[in-house]
C-alpha positions as CSV (number, residue, x, y, z in Angstrom):
1,M,-2.4,131.9,-0.6
2,N,-4.6,130.5,-2.9
3,P,-3.7,126.8,-2.9
4,K,-6.4,125.9,-6.2
5,V,-5.0,124.4,-9.0
6,G,-5.6,123.5,-12.7
7,L,-3.5,120.8,-14.7
8,L,-4.4,120.4,-18.5
9,V,-2.3,118.0,-20.4
10,V,-3.3,117.7,-24.7
11,D,-2.0,115.2,-26.4
12,P,-0.1,117.1,-29.5
13,A,-0.9,113.9,-32.0
14,D,-4.7,114.6,-30.7
15,N,-6.0,118.1,-29.2
16,G,-9.2,116.5,-28.7
17,R,-7.8,114.0,-26.1
18,Y,-6.7,115.2,-22.7
19,I,-6.5,114.9,-18.7
20,Q,-7.3,117.8,-16.9
21,V,-6.7,117.8,-12.6
22,R,-8.1,120.3,-10.1
23,G,-8.0,120.6,-6.5
24,D,-5.1,121.7,-3.9
25,A,-1.6,122.6,-4.2
26,E,1.1,121.5,-1.5
27,L,4.4,123.3,-2.3
28,A,7.9,121.3,-0.7
29,T,10.8,121.9,-0.4
30,D,12.5,119.0,1.0
31,G,13.9,116.6,-1.6
32,A,13.0,118.3,-4.6
33,L,16.5,118.6,-5.6
34,G,17.2,115.0,-5.4
35,H,14.0,114.4,-6.9
36,L,15.4,116.8,-10.1
37,D,18.7,114.9,-9.7
38,E,16.7,111.8,-10.3
39,L,14.3,112.7,-12.9
40,T,17.4,114.2,-14.7
41,R,19.2,110.8,-14.4
42,R,16.3,108.8,-15.9
43,H,15.4,111.1,-19.2
44,T,19.0,112.2,-19.8
45,G,21.7,110.4,-18.2
46,H,23.8,112.9,-16.9
47,P,24.9,112.6,-12.8
48,R,22.9,116.0,-11.6
49,Y,21.0,118.8,-12.5
50,Y,22.6,121.7,-14.5
51,G,20.0,124.2,-14.2
52,G,21.9,126.2,-11.8
53,R,19.3,126.2,-9.3
54,E,20.2,126.1,-5.8
55,T,16.3,125.4,-4.7
56,G,14.0,124.0,-6.2
57,V,9.8,123.0,-5.7
58,I,7.9,120.2,-5.6
59,C,4.6,120.8,-5.7
60,R,1.7,117.8,-5.5
61,I,-1.7,118.1,-6.4
62,H,-4.4,116.8,-3.8
63,A,-7.1,115.7,-7.0
64,R,-10.6,116.8,-5.7
65,R,-12.3,116.2,-9.9
66,I,-10.7,114.3,-12.2
67,R,-11.9,114.7,-16.3
68,V,-10.4,112.6,-19.1
69,D,-11.2,112.2,-22.9
70,A,-9.9,110.0,-24.6
71,I,-13.0,109.8,-27.2
72,H,-10.7,109.4,-29.6
73,A,-8.2,106.4,-29.1
């Protein structure tokens, strides 16, 4: 398995503003459903994740390179 991963997040209001993270991914299932429940409570007010999944995965990125362009800020 190749652990390399890249993540790019672009500001929808200004595509010249972005953050890019490159590194190695670590996948974990321990605690993933509890994490999904917490995110669901925080963002929707529902007590539990309701996506019908029996398992979840947390992807941690161990960054090797971070690039930010916020010149337009």
